[in-house]
Backbone of each chain as ProteinMPNN parsed JSONL, in Angstrom:
{"seq_chain_A": "MKKMGIIATKGTLDMAYPPLILASTAAALGWDVQVFCTFYGLELLRKNMDGIRVSPLANPAMPMPVPMPVFVQALPGMEAMASMMMKQKIKSKGVASLSELREMCIEADVKFVACQMTVDLFEFDKNEFIGGVDFVGAASFMEFAGEADVCLFI", "coords_chain_A": {"N_chain_A": [[102.142, 74.91, 106.348], [98.966, 75.272, 107.791], [95.674, 74.685, 106.463], [92.433, 76.09, 105.885], [89.194, 75.661, 104.698], [86.186, 77.342, 104.082], [82.734, 77.102, 103.59], [80.473, 79.449, 103.019], [77.153, 79.998, 103.492], [75.027, 81.451, 104.43], [73.12, 84.458, 104.961], [72.373, 86.073, 107.091], [72.518, 88.279, 109.961], [73.336, 86.965, 112.347], [74.364, 84.587, 111.302], [76.382, 85.396, 109.663], [78.535, 85.983, 111.134], [80.053, 83.617, 112.222], [81.675, 82.487, 109.953], [83.377, 84.688, 109.406], [84.634, 85.241, 111.837], [86.012, 82.84, 112.356], [87.603, 82.672, 110.072], [89.195, 85.024, 110.202], [90.532, 84.609, 112.605], [91.89, 82.171, 112.187], [93.569, 82.997, 110.129], [95.117, 84.822, 111.541], [96.518, 83.079, 113.06], [98.226, 82.118, 111.298], [97.262, 80.468, 109.332], [96.337, 79.332, 106.045], [93.612, 80.55, 104.424], [90.51, 80.032, 102.826], [87.417, 81.345, 101.76], [84.475, 80.273, 100.522], [81.857, 81.721, 99.028], [78.482, 81.252, 98.748], [75.095, 81.08, 97.525], [73.161, 82.699, 99.97], [75.339, 83.435, 101.364], [76.791, 85.082, 99.812], [76.267, 87.613, 100.599], [78.241, 88.325, 102.357], [80.147, 89.42, 100.827], [79.378, 91.828, 99.888], [79.92, 95.285, 99.181], [78.794, 97.149, 100.9], [77.811, 96.285, 104.013], [75.77, 96.934, 105.655], [73.121, 96.311, 105.301], [72.643, 93.767, 106.202], [70.698, 91.594, 108.081], [68.988, 90.317, 111.031], [66.515, 87.879, 111.773], [63.8, 87.441, 113.974], [61.838, 85.671, 113.391], [61.015, 82.256, 112.984], [63.154, 81.616, 114.497], [63.472, 80.62, 117.21], [65.286, 80.482, 119.306], [66.426, 82.899, 119.633], [67.248, 85.403, 121.882], [64.823, 87.488, 123.336], [63.897, 90.773, 124.398], [61.394, 91.052, 125.596], [58.821, 88.571, 125.97], [57.525, 87.473, 122.883], [54.847, 86.937, 120.791], [54.597, 84.854, 117.833], [53.049, 85.976, 115.733], [53.297, 88.66, 116.178], [55.99, 89.058, 115.777], [56.018, 88.875, 113.072], [55.089, 91.226, 112.123], [55.283, 94.25, 110.125], [58.415, 95.9, 110.096], [59.419, 94.706, 112.358], [61.61, 93.036, 111.936], [63.587, 94.829, 111.208], [63.771, 96.252, 113.55], [64.609, 94.303, 115.382], [67.076, 93.733, 114.267], [68.395, 96.143, 114.566], [68.5, 96.309, 117.326], [70.089, 94.102, 117.923], [72.48, 94.849, 116.736], [73.176, 97.025, 118.295], [73.621, 95.748, 120.685], [75.774, 94.131, 120.013], [77.715, 96.065, 119.623], [77.854, 97.233, 122.168], [78.88, 95.168, 123.65], [81.451, 94.952, 122.865], [81.975, 93.429, 120.639], [83.262, 92.792, 117.446], [82.31, 94.575, 114.437], [80.709, 93.321, 111.436], [81.908, 94.342, 109.108], [84.317, 95.239, 110.089], [85.53, 92.85, 110.896], [85.701, 91.583, 108.424], [87.437, 93.275, 107.127], [89.753, 92.774, 108.592], [90.165, 90.138, 107.898], [90.781, 90.406, 105.19], [93.099, 91.948, 105.315], [94.731, 90.042, 106.463], [95.133, 88.317, 104.433], [93.073, 86.45, 103.836], [91.371, 84.545, 101.5], [88.664, 85.37, 99.526], [86.147, 83.826, 97.71], [83.658, 83.791, 95.164], [80.664, 82.113, 94.361], [80.027, 81.506, 91.122], [77.751, 80.493, 89.888], [75.589, 81.057, 91.673], [75.711, 83.799, 91.683], [74.91, 84.35, 89.101], [72.378, 83.163, 89.192], [70.922, 84.771, 91.011], [71.136, 87.099, 89.707], [73.074, 89.043, 90.419], [75.054, 92.024, 90.482], [78.381, 92.246, 89.706], [79.741, 94.465, 90.492], [78.705, 95.155, 92.903], [80.086, 93.861, 94.739], [83.008, 93.494, 96.894], [86.43, 94.222, 95.953], [88.966, 92.022, 94.562], [87.857, 89.545, 94.671], [87.473, 86.268, 93.475], [85.562, 84.745, 90.923], [84.145, 81.726, 90.872], [83.711, 78.148, 90.325], [82.396, 75.051, 91.714], [84.422, 73.144, 91.383], [86.829, 74.535, 91.588], [86.83, 75.272, 94.253], [86.949, 72.767, 95.436], [89.488, 71.995, 94.775], [91.066, 73.503, 96.493], [89.905, 72.742, 98.952], [90.427, 70.03, 99.026], [93.004, 69.868, 99.876], [92.867, 70.872, 102.343], [93.119, 71.21, 105.945], [91.079, 71.668, 107.655], [87.649, 71.854, 107.045], [84.734, 73.643, 106.654], [81.203, 73.863, 106.621], [79.039, 76.427, 106.578]], "CA_chain_A": [[101.07, 75.832, 106.732], [97.647, 74.644, 107.819], [94.692, 75.303, 105.56], [91.02, 75.93, 106.215], [88.219, 76.076, 103.696], [84.853, 77.551, 104.648], [81.651, 77.365, 102.644], [79.54, 80.354, 103.703], [75.898, 79.914, 102.73], [73.944, 82.19, 105.077], [73.278, 85.915, 104.837], [71.771, 86.83, 108.192], [73.501, 88.889, 110.865], [73.898, 85.956, 113.256], [75.107, 83.555, 110.584], [77.522, 85.963, 108.935], [79.666, 86.063, 112.066], [80.981, 82.476, 112.36], [82.748, 82.367, 108.962], [84.351, 85.784, 109.485], [85.419, 85.078, 113.073], [86.941, 81.72, 112.196], [88.568, 82.983, 109.015], [90.163, 86.03, 110.667], [91.366, 84.021, 113.662], [92.803, 81.199, 111.576], [94.59, 83.753, 109.401], [96.022, 85.391, 112.547], [97.349, 81.974, 113.542], [99.129, 81.749, 110.216], [96.637, 79.513, 108.415], [95.913, 79.754, 104.721], [92.159, 80.408, 104.524], [89.679, 80.42, 101.691], [85.982, 81.334, 102.057], [83.677, 80.128, 99.304], [80.545, 82.298, 99.35], [77.471, 80.775, 97.81], [73.733, 81.461, 97.93], [73.043, 83.94, 100.753], [76.68, 83.756, 101.851], [77.323, 86.153, 98.96], [76.101, 88.869, 101.348], [79.522, 88.629, 103.019], [81.045, 90.067, 99.87], [78.854, 93.134, 99.474], [80.718, 96.437, 99.622], [78.109, 97.706, 102.065], [77.206, 95.174, 104.756], [74.797, 97.472, 106.617], [71.791, 95.753, 105.07], [72.536, 92.404, 106.745], [69.759, 91.631, 109.193], [68.619, 89.078, 111.709], [65.064, 87.801, 111.922], [63.34, 86.608, 115.085], [60.915, 84.669, 112.848], [61.591, 80.924, 112.805], [64.426, 81.651, 115.21], [62.955, 80.658, 118.585], [66.352, 80.559, 120.313], [66.927, 84.269, 119.736], [66.758, 86.038, 123.107], [64.039, 88.702, 123.114], [63.789, 91.54, 125.644], [60.106, 90.654, 126.181], [58.257, 87.466, 125.189], [56.815, 88.033, 121.742], [54.199, 85.9, 119.98], [55.095, 84.791, 116.46], [52.346, 86.886, 114.811], [53.837, 90.014, 116.405], [57.302, 89.075, 115.11], [55.816, 88.955, 111.617], [54.611, 92.566, 111.747], [56.263, 95.067, 109.397], [59.324, 96.685, 110.938], [59.97, 93.932, 113.483], [62.936, 92.529, 111.581], [64.504, 95.974, 111.26], [63.969, 96.6, 114.959], [65.429, 93.25, 115.991], [68.439, 93.885, 113.741], [68.979, 97.334, 115.183], [68.796, 95.99, 118.722], [71.234, 93.19, 118.005], [73.695, 95.601, 116.392], [73.527, 97.83, 119.479], [74.142, 94.789, 121.66], [77.095, 93.737, 119.511], [78.615, 97.188, 119.868], [78.034, 97.46, 123.602], [79.652, 94.064, 124.228], [82.815, 94.943, 122.338], [82.121, 92.46, 119.549], [83.582, 93.505, 116.207], [81.263, 94.625, 113.414], [81.009, 92.426, 110.313], [82.852, 94.939, 108.159], [85.615, 95.272, 110.768], [86.095, 91.492, 110.809], [86.059, 91.29, 107.036], [88.641, 94.063, 106.857], [90.882, 92.053, 109.186], [90.37, 88.945, 107.065], [91.442, 90.816, 103.947], [94.46, 92.335, 105.708], [95.5, 88.842, 106.788], [95.19, 87.496, 103.226], [92.019, 85.45, 103.638], [90.897, 84.631, 100.113], [87.221, 85.208, 99.36], [85.739, 83.487, 96.357], [82.204, 83.802, 95.015], [80.092, 81.078, 93.501], [79.53, 82.146, 89.893], [76.397, 80.003, 89.598], [74.564, 81.787, 92.435], [75.741, 85.195, 91.225], [74.052, 84.331, 87.905], [71.025, 82.802, 89.602], [70.249, 85.913, 91.632], [71.414, 88.258, 88.855], [73.831, 90.064, 91.138], [76.024, 92.787, 89.714], [79.693, 92.046, 90.342], [80.191, 95.738, 91.073], [78.2, 95.285, 94.269], [80.989, 93.125, 95.626], [84.334, 94.041, 97.143], [87.433, 93.813, 94.97], [89.834, 90.911, 94.948], [87.099, 88.294, 94.752], [87.438, 85.459, 92.254], [84.262, 84.118, 90.671], [84.567, 80.366, 90.55], [82.744, 77.065, 90.463], [82.655, 74.077, 92.769], [85.686, 72.427, 91.171], [87.932, 75.359, 92.101], [86.851, 75.169, 95.712], [87.382, 71.41, 95.813], [90.938, 71.926, 94.631], [91.591, 74.017, 97.763], [89.371, 71.95, 100.064], [91.068, 68.717, 99.025], [94.291, 69.982, 100.566], [92.647, 71.581, 103.611], [93.119, 70.461, 107.208], [89.748, 71.883, 108.23], [86.701, 72.361, 106.066], [83.466, 73.889, 107.343], [80.026, 74.33, 105.868], [78.299, 77.273, 107.521]], "C_chain_A": [[99.724, 75.114, 106.707], [96.673, 75.401, 106.932], [93.276, 75.069, 106.063], [90.156, 76.453, 105.079], [86.864, 76.223, 104.359], [83.872, 77.77, 103.51], [80.625, 78.189, 103.395], [78.254, 80.427, 102.887], [74.767, 80.772, 103.297], [74.206, 83.692, 105.057], [72.593, 86.704, 105.932], [72.871, 87.299, 109.145], [74.147, 87.845, 111.781], [74.767, 84.937, 112.515], [76.28, 84.075, 109.761], [78.759, 86.001, 109.832], [80.599, 84.846, 112.07], [82.038, 82.361, 111.265], [83.813, 83.455, 109.102], [85.22, 85.686, 110.734], [86.457, 83.973, 112.889], [88.001, 82.012, 111.144], [89.623, 83.967, 109.511], [91.091, 85.438, 111.724], [92.364, 83.028, 113.079], [93.924, 81.924, 110.833], [95.601, 84.355, 110.372], [96.956, 84.323, 113.097], [98.284, 81.467, 112.446], [98.552, 80.734, 109.242], [96.35, 80.171, 107.066], [94.402, 79.491, 104.653], [91.455, 80.848, 103.24], [88.202, 80.303, 102.09], [85.225, 81.344, 100.74], [82.262, 80.6, 99.628], [79.532, 81.899, 98.295], [76.081, 81.054, 98.364], [73.786, 82.724, 98.811], [74.371, 84.341, 101.396], [77.34, 84.834, 101.004], [77.171, 87.519, 99.628], [77.408, 89.301, 102.025], [80.441, 89.434, 102.117], [80.549, 91.433, 99.418], [79.72, 94.26, 100.016], [80.118, 97.003, 100.898], [77.368, 96.577, 102.786], [76.117, 95.64, 105.726], [73.41, 96.838, 106.487], [71.595, 94.36, 105.649], [71.732, 92.433, 108.035], [69.602, 90.278, 109.865], [67.109, 89.072, 111.84], [64.686, 86.938, 113.118], [62.393, 85.504, 114.61], [61.636, 83.36, 112.593], [62.95, 80.818, 113.475], [64.117, 81.68, 116.708], [64.034, 80.781, 119.654], [66.856, 81.986, 120.508], [66.367, 84.947, 120.994], [66.013, 87.322, 122.782], [63.901, 89.436, 124.447], [62.471, 91.256, 126.367], [59.553, 89.5, 125.341], [57.367, 88.008, 124.086], [56.176, 86.924, 120.912], [54.647, 85.987, 118.522], [54.381, 85.79, 115.547], [52.806, 88.335, 114.996], [55.194, 90.149, 115.704], [57.171, 89.272, 113.611], [55.365, 90.341, 111.171], [55.696, 93.358, 111.008], [57.146, 95.849, 110.382], [59.962, 95.892, 112.068], [61.388, 93.435, 113.196], [63.975, 93.64, 111.681], [64.808, 96.329, 112.713], [64.867, 95.577, 115.646], [66.889, 93.389, 115.544], [69.144, 95.053, 114.401], [69.39, 97.023, 116.629], [69.996, 95.066, 118.846], [72.534, 93.921, 117.688], [74.151, 96.471, 117.569], [74.184, 96.944, 120.534], [75.583, 94.397, 121.291], [78.122, 94.814, 119.841], [78.91, 97.33, 121.359], [78.859, 96.361, 124.26], [81.067, 93.985, 123.663], [83.062, 93.869, 121.294], [82.34, 93.259, 118.265], [82.384, 93.548, 115.275], [81.67, 93.691, 112.279], [82.058, 93.031, 109.388], [84.256, 95.038, 108.758], [86.303, 93.894, 110.659], [86.532, 91.164, 109.386], [87.328, 92.038, 106.645], [89.883, 93.332, 107.378], [91.193, 90.777, 108.429], [91.19, 89.317, 105.833], [92.899, 91.201, 104.223], [95.345, 91.121, 105.938], [95.495, 87.839, 105.636], [94.218, 86.324, 103.174], [91.516, 85.644, 102.205], [89.383, 84.397, 100.074], [86.931, 84.859, 97.903], [84.21, 83.422, 96.307], [81.777, 82.71, 94.05], [79.442, 81.747, 92.295], [78.083, 81.746, 89.613], [75.346, 80.806, 90.365], [74.559, 83.276, 92.093], [74.829, 85.33, 89.997], [72.592, 84.102, 88.282], [70.256, 83.998, 90.154], [70.458, 87.215, 90.846], [72.076, 89.399, 89.614], [74.791, 90.762, 90.179], [77.37, 92.657, 90.435], [80.234, 93.328, 90.983], [79.682, 95.959, 92.487], [79.148, 94.64, 95.271], [82.335, 93.833, 95.803], [85.314, 93.546, 96.078], [88.218, 92.596, 95.451], [89.137, 89.574, 95.065], [87.189, 87.563, 93.422], [86.06, 84.821, 92.13], [84.532, 82.733, 90.115], [83.406, 79.375, 90.65], [83.186, 76.089, 91.535], [84.019, 73.404, 92.617], [86.876, 73.209, 91.719], [88.011, 75.261, 93.608], [87.353, 73.803, 96.14], [88.898, 71.263, 95.712], [91.604, 72.406, 95.925], [91.18, 73.1, 98.91], [90.046, 70.579, 100.174], [92.381, 68.702, 99.774], [94.119, 70.554, 101.969], [92.675, 70.65, 104.819], [91.749, 70.543, 107.871], [88.847, 72.418, 107.132], [85.33, 72.468, 106.737], [82.389, 74.361, 106.399], [79.167, 75.129, 106.835], [77.121, 77.938, 106.816]], "O_chain_A": [[99.383, 74.438, 105.736], [96.828, 76.597, 106.686], [92.954, 74.006, 106.592], [90.371, 77.553, 104.57], [86.432, 75.346, 105.107], [84.143, 78.529, 102.58], [79.974, 77.686, 104.311], [78.262, 80.864, 101.736], [73.678, 80.824, 102.725], [75.35, 84.141, 105.125], [72.262, 87.874, 105.74], [73.991, 86.788, 109.135], [75.364, 87.844, 111.965], [75.783, 84.482, 113.04], [77.072, 83.297, 109.229], [79.889, 86.044, 109.344], [81.812, 85.01, 111.935], [83.208, 82.155, 111.588], [85.004, 83.189, 108.941], [86.406, 86.011, 110.694], [87.629, 84.145, 113.223], [89.163, 81.641, 111.308], [90.814, 83.771, 109.271], [92.287, 85.726, 111.741], [93.543, 83.042, 113.434], [95.085, 81.518, 110.898], [96.796, 84.401, 110.079], [98.059, 84.63, 113.549], [99.034, 80.511, 112.644], [99.281, 80.196, 108.408], [96.152, 81.381, 106.965], [93.96, 78.352, 104.805], [91.767, 81.887, 102.658], [87.784, 79.304, 102.676], [85.318, 82.286, 99.953], [81.551, 79.962, 100.406], [79.704, 82.172, 97.107], [75.926, 81.246, 99.57], [74.402, 83.716, 98.42], [74.509, 85.452, 101.909], [78.332, 85.434, 101.419], [77.865, 88.47, 99.267], [77.646, 90.49, 102.237], [81.397, 90.055, 102.583], [81.225, 92.118, 98.65], [80.193, 94.209, 101.151], [80.831, 97.301, 101.855], [76.428, 95.992, 102.249], [75.603, 94.851, 106.518], [72.628, 96.829, 107.437], [70.489, 93.822, 105.594], [72.035, 93.189, 108.958], [70.022, 89.244, 109.345], [66.487, 90.123, 112.0], [65.193, 85.826, 113.265], [62.165, 84.526, 115.321], [62.741, 83.349, 112.049], [63.795, 80.023, 113.064], [64.456, 82.643, 117.396], [63.736, 81.146, 120.791], [67.62, 82.257, 121.434], [65.15, 85.052, 121.152], [66.518, 88.158, 122.032], [63.8, 88.807, 125.5], [62.429, 91.221, 127.597], [59.785, 89.451, 124.133], [56.549, 88.898, 124.32], [56.879, 86.062, 120.384], [55.028, 87.054, 118.04], [55.015, 86.392, 114.681], [52.713, 89.14, 114.07], [55.512, 91.186, 115.122], [58.086, 89.769, 112.955], [55.268, 90.604, 109.972], [56.887, 93.155, 111.244], [56.658, 96.387, 111.376], [60.933, 96.344, 112.674], [62.247, 93.414, 114.077], [65.087, 93.432, 112.166], [65.94, 96.661, 113.064], [65.772, 95.938, 116.398], [67.813, 93.19, 116.332], [70.322, 94.975, 114.751], [70.463, 97.412, 117.088], [70.818, 95.215, 119.75], [73.569, 93.648, 118.296], [75.347, 96.634, 117.809], [75.157, 97.329, 121.182], [76.471, 94.342, 122.141], [79.236, 94.526, 120.277], [80.057, 97.521, 121.764], [79.469, 96.584, 125.306], [81.799, 93.04, 123.959], [84.197, 93.444, 121.08], [81.684, 94.274, 118.033], [81.534, 92.658, 115.313], [82.837, 93.314, 112.169], [82.976, 92.345, 108.937], [85.255, 94.937, 108.046], [87.495, 93.802, 110.368], [87.579, 90.557, 109.163], [88.181, 91.513, 105.93], [90.916, 93.274, 106.711], [92.353, 90.377, 108.328], [92.156, 88.64, 105.48], [93.807, 90.836, 103.476], [96.543, 91.145, 105.655], [95.81, 86.663, 105.824], [94.505, 85.31, 102.537], [91.27, 86.767, 101.766], [88.889, 83.365, 100.528], [87.416, 85.519, 96.984], [83.56, 83.046, 97.282], [82.45, 82.429, 93.058], [78.444, 82.456, 92.422], [77.285, 82.564, 89.156], [74.329, 81.197, 89.793], [73.526, 83.937, 92.199], [74.077, 86.297, 89.872], [71.69, 84.758, 87.762], [69.093, 84.214, 89.814], [70.017, 88.285, 91.264], [71.696, 90.562, 89.475], [75.269, 90.177, 89.207], [77.471, 92.929, 91.632], [81.068, 93.285, 91.888], [80.164, 96.844, 93.193], [79.034, 94.841, 96.48], [82.74, 94.653, 94.979], [85.045, 92.562, 95.388], [88.13, 92.205, 96.615], [89.732, 88.587, 95.498], [87.005, 88.164, 92.364], [85.468, 84.406, 93.127], [85.079, 82.586, 89.022], [82.283, 79.731, 91.009], [84.218, 76.275, 92.18], [84.691, 73.127, 93.611], [87.819, 72.623, 92.249], [89.096, 75.178, 94.184], [88.106, 73.694, 97.108], [89.512, 70.507, 96.464], [92.572, 71.808, 96.397], [92.008, 72.725, 99.741], [90.213, 70.041, 101.268], [92.825, 67.658, 100.252], [95.094, 70.708, 102.704], [92.311, 69.477, 104.735], [91.316, 69.616, 108.556], [89.226, 73.317, 106.383], [84.833, 71.501, 107.314], [82.635, 75.158, 105.493], [78.63, 74.58, 107.798], [76.373, 78.691, 107.439]]}, "seq_chain_B": "MSFDKELDTRGMNCPLPILKTKKALADMASGQVLKVVSTDAGSVKDMAAFANQTGNTLVSSSEEKGEYVFMMKKK", "coords_chain_B": {"N_chain_B": [[107.624, 92.603, 135.571], [109.467, 93.499, 132.682], [108.512, 95.09, 129.589], [108.166, 95.634, 126.036], [106.179, 96.801, 124.599], [102.782, 97.836, 124.93], [99.489, 96.563, 124.822], [96.182, 97.47, 124.801], [93.284, 95.812, 125.239], [90.939, 96.064, 126.521], [87.467, 95.633, 127.078], [87.049, 94.63, 124.576], [85.852, 91.9, 122.602], [85.967, 88.345, 121.783], [86.887, 87.65, 118.397], [88.694, 89.696, 118.782], [90.818, 90.455, 120.721], [92.836, 88.555, 120.12], [93.3, 89.008, 117.388], [94.226, 91.644, 117.435], [96.482, 91.312, 118.965], [98.059, 89.747, 117.312], [98.488, 91.609, 115.261], [99.885, 93.629, 116.646], [102.214, 92.301, 117.35], [103.364, 91.986, 114.897], [104.691, 94.325, 114.295], [106.888, 94.244, 115.875], [110.202, 93.303, 117.109], [112.044, 90.223, 117.009], [112.139, 88.458, 120.062], [111.323, 90.573, 121.584], [108.974, 91.787, 124.069], [105.481, 91.713, 124.417], [102.935, 93.276, 126.186], [99.705, 92.402, 126.982], [96.53, 93.541, 127.81], [93.417, 92.423, 128.858], [89.811, 92.088, 129.045], [88.354, 89.987, 128.447], [87.249, 86.909, 129.323], [87.541, 84.57, 127.902], [89.919, 84.891, 126.637], [91.998, 83.869, 128.093], [92.437, 81.092, 127.683], [92.62, 81.296, 124.941], [94.856, 82.92, 124.346], [96.929, 81.257, 125.118], [96.538, 79.209, 123.3], [97.0, 80.597, 120.95], [99.711, 81.222, 121.245], [100.803, 78.62, 121.278], [100.29, 77.81, 118.662], [101.546, 79.649, 117.032], [104.143, 79.844, 117.731], [105.163, 81.875, 119.242], [106.078, 82.961, 122.562], [104.237, 82.513, 125.474], [104.89, 84.164, 128.108], [103.883, 84.868, 130.61], [100.71, 84.67, 132.289], [98.124, 86.185, 133.806], [95.639, 87.103, 136.315], [93.943, 89.945, 137.471], [91.779, 91.649, 139.397], [89.541, 91.166, 137.626], [90.738, 91.695, 135.249], [92.786, 90.532, 132.633], [96.13, 89.749, 132.21], [98.671, 89.412, 129.897], [101.888, 88.308, 128.952], [103.626, 88.311, 126.12], [106.126, 86.889, 124.27], [107.87, 87.642, 121.391], [108.477, 85.429, 118.69]], "CA_chain_B": [[108.367, 92.186, 134.376], [109.535, 94.583, 131.699], [107.955, 94.774, 128.273], [108.548, 96.628, 125.038], [104.985, 97.43, 124.02], [101.574, 97.441, 125.651], [98.264, 96.556, 124.015], [94.982, 97.517, 125.637], [92.105, 95.265, 124.553], [89.822, 96.104, 127.481], [86.161, 95.858, 126.471], [86.927, 93.916, 123.296], [85.451, 90.513, 122.733], [86.512, 87.378, 120.82], [88.308, 87.304, 118.425], [89.501, 90.918, 118.652], [92.108, 90.474, 121.439], [93.824, 87.746, 119.393], [93.639, 89.682, 116.125], [95.029, 92.832, 117.759], [97.783, 90.817, 119.437], [98.789, 89.351, 116.109], [98.893, 92.842, 114.579], [100.884, 94.333, 117.453], [103.469, 91.547, 117.274], [103.928, 92.129, 113.554], [105.568, 95.51, 114.262], [107.943, 94.11, 116.888], [111.356, 92.499, 116.737], [112.157, 88.922, 117.673], [112.645, 88.53, 121.437], [110.647, 91.646, 122.336], [107.82, 91.319, 124.838], [104.243, 92.488, 124.311], [102.007, 93.115, 127.296], [98.319, 92.545, 126.527], [95.541, 93.593, 128.883], [92.118, 92.05, 128.298], [88.727, 91.823, 129.994], [87.641, 88.839, 127.879], [87.637, 85.707, 130.065], [87.919, 83.544, 126.934], [91.27, 85.123, 126.113], [92.996, 83.109, 128.877], [92.734, 79.87, 126.903], [92.927, 81.655, 123.558], [96.239, 83.42, 124.229], [97.793, 80.076, 125.194], [96.384, 78.51, 122.015], [97.661, 81.445, 119.953], [101.154, 81.021, 121.425], [101.11, 77.251, 120.841], [100.199, 77.628, 117.21], [102.344, 80.606, 116.27], [105.55, 79.737, 118.123], [105.519, 82.938, 120.191], [106.069, 82.395, 123.915], [103.412, 83.172, 126.488], [105.783, 84.166, 129.268], [103.039, 84.817, 131.795], [99.275, 84.889, 132.115], [97.635, 86.377, 135.179], [94.379, 87.833, 136.447], [93.902, 90.897, 138.567], [90.539, 92.438, 139.442], [88.737, 91.005, 136.415], [91.525, 91.982, 134.051], [93.742, 89.479, 132.333], [97.365, 90.335, 131.696], [99.502, 88.427, 129.222], [103.196, 88.737, 128.449], [103.89, 87.48, 124.942], [107.453, 87.158, 123.7], [107.827, 87.35, 119.955], [109.358, 84.376, 118.172]], "C_chain_B": [[108.352, 93.321, 133.343], [108.96, 94.118, 130.359], [108.292, 95.917, 127.326], [107.366, 97.399, 124.479], [103.768, 96.959, 124.802], [100.358, 97.562, 124.734], [97.055, 96.487, 124.939], [93.798, 96.978, 124.843], [90.904, 95.227, 125.51], [88.511, 96.399, 126.743], [85.974, 95.124, 125.15], [86.59, 92.457, 123.551], [86.053, 89.661, 121.612], [86.04, 87.692, 119.402], [89.228, 88.519, 118.441], [90.813, 90.911, 119.447], [93.212, 89.692, 120.711], [94.269, 88.464, 118.119], [94.526, 90.9, 116.368], [96.419, 92.43, 118.248], [98.675, 90.462, 118.252], [99.338, 90.587, 115.379], [100.013, 93.546, 115.322], [102.238, 93.632, 117.349], [104.161, 91.749, 115.927], [104.916, 93.294, 113.47], [106.741, 95.384, 115.224], [109.07, 93.207, 116.398], [111.362, 91.199, 117.537], [112.753, 89.094, 119.076], [111.998, 89.633, 122.259], [109.378, 91.105, 122.994], [106.641, 92.284, 124.707], [103.38, 92.195, 125.531], [100.598, 93.363, 126.763], [97.398, 92.547, 127.738], [94.168, 93.36, 128.264], [91.081, 91.897, 129.403], [87.891, 90.631, 129.52], [88.131, 87.554, 128.557], [88.097, 84.584, 129.126], [89.35, 83.697, 126.456], [92.336, 84.348, 126.884], [93.415, 81.858, 128.106], [93.204, 80.234, 125.493], [94.358, 82.158, 123.376], [97.219, 82.252, 124.267], [97.747, 79.318, 123.862], [97.082, 79.277, 120.894], [99.176, 81.216, 120.011], [101.568, 79.637, 120.915], [101.183, 77.117, 119.336], [101.102, 78.549, 116.42], [103.828, 80.558, 116.64], [106.033, 80.898, 118.974], [105.402, 82.345, 121.602], [105.179, 83.208, 124.845], [104.19, 83.082, 127.796], [104.976, 84.111, 130.567], [101.607, 85.16, 131.448], [98.702, 85.032, 133.516], [96.331, 87.166, 135.189], [94.449, 88.745, 137.655], [92.639, 91.736, 138.443], [89.754, 92.367, 138.124], [89.449, 91.381, 135.129], [92.58, 90.9, 133.875], [94.963, 90.114, 131.692], [98.248, 89.224, 131.133], [100.825, 89.064, 128.795], [103.562, 87.773, 127.322], [105.226, 87.881, 124.331], [107.467, 86.737, 122.243], [108.891, 86.337, 119.546], [110.544, 85.002, 117.44]], "O_chain_B": [[107.344, 94.005, 133.167], [108.929, 92.927, 130.049], [108.653, 97.014, 127.75], [107.517, 98.502, 123.955], [103.726, 95.824, 125.278], [100.218, 98.524, 123.979], [96.923, 95.57, 125.75], [93.354, 97.608, 123.883], [89.972, 94.446, 125.318], [88.448, 97.292, 125.897], [84.851, 95.011, 124.659], [86.98, 91.866, 124.558], [86.576, 90.183, 120.627], [84.857, 87.983, 119.226], [90.417, 88.395, 118.148], [91.84, 91.323, 118.908], [94.37, 90.111, 120.687], [95.459, 88.521, 117.809], [95.459, 91.161, 115.608], [97.405, 93.117, 117.981], [99.853, 90.815, 118.193], [100.489, 90.608, 114.942], [100.978, 94.007, 114.712], [103.279, 94.284, 117.269], [105.386, 91.69, 115.831], [105.858, 93.262, 112.678], [107.515, 96.33, 115.374], [108.927, 92.463, 115.428], [110.757, 91.106, 118.605], [113.751, 89.793, 119.25], [112.105, 89.641, 123.486], [108.793, 90.117, 122.55], [106.785, 93.497, 124.863], [103.123, 91.04, 125.87], [100.327, 94.405, 126.167], [97.477, 91.661, 128.589], [93.797, 94.003, 127.282], [91.422, 91.614, 130.551], [86.861, 90.307, 130.109], [89.284, 87.158, 128.387], [88.929, 83.756, 129.496], [89.937, 82.751, 125.931], [93.453, 84.182, 126.394], [94.603, 81.607, 127.906], [94.071, 79.57, 124.924], [95.0, 81.858, 122.369], [98.216, 82.246, 123.544], [98.77, 78.848, 123.364], [97.682, 78.678, 120.001], [99.834, 81.041, 118.986], [102.564, 79.503, 120.205], [102.031, 76.402, 118.801], [101.403, 78.272, 115.259], [104.666, 81.149, 115.958], [107.192, 80.915, 119.39], [104.708, 81.348, 121.806], [105.339, 84.421, 124.985], [104.156, 82.067, 128.492], [105.338, 83.4, 131.505], [101.324, 85.84, 130.461], [98.784, 84.105, 134.322], [95.967, 87.809, 134.204], [94.947, 88.369, 138.717], [92.47, 92.46, 137.462], [89.356, 93.397, 137.578], [88.85, 91.389, 134.054], [93.179, 90.422, 134.839], [94.852, 90.909, 130.759], [98.531, 88.232, 131.805], [100.866, 90.206, 128.34], [103.777, 86.582, 127.546], [105.438, 89.027, 123.934], [107.114, 85.606, 121.908], [110.037, 86.387, 119.994], [111.404, 84.284, 116.93]]}, "name": "protein", "num_of_chains": 2, "seq": "MKKMGIIATKGTLDMAYPPLILASTAAALGWDVQVFCTFYGLELLRKNMDGIRVSPLANPAMPMPVPMPVFVQALPGMEAMASMMMKQKIKSKGVASLSELREMCIEADVKFVACQMTVDLFEFDKNEFIGGVDFVGAASFMEFAGEADVCLFIMSFDKELDTRGMNCPLPILKTKKALADMASGQVLKVVSTDAGSVKDMAAFANQTGNTLVSSSEEKGEYVFMMKKK"}
């Protein structure tokens, strides 16, 4: 059985997709998959993923409906609006939601592990996370990654 | 061509057609054929890759009026 290890480090709407898409697809292909969530990647493990947002700030490649100067992007409410618009786009294009993809990962036995150090660093409450998550350190991930055919840092 | 089950993934985008195909096949018996209809152009290459890696047989892959039809025989 092939193995893939993913290190998920980002917590924005656009960056939460790649680990979940690759993990769910690899699992569907029969791969053994482990996702190590660290720093902002811990957002992938929250029970409620509705708060995950995208920011047009410092993200010049993000397509905008109308050209928007940076100082306008920094106004209050712009991030929420951009996130809402992207979520509508995602839905209208038949792209799965983050929670739908995560559900499929879990069904297909993708193993999610959380970095204990960053959980401590940000003082997260473990109850905010989904069940079935192991809280581990780097050495545990390396044990899996050392045997993996594919290893990605996202 | 005859088939045992049909899966409609029209309107769904990557990776949903593959994930739904995998799920649909799980409930089928060896040798049965699943017909998958998709509107995702990427699924043409992806269904072949799915078959290659899972040992199921992609019996046919065709396009008709912007819809892609796959016949997948379960391993």
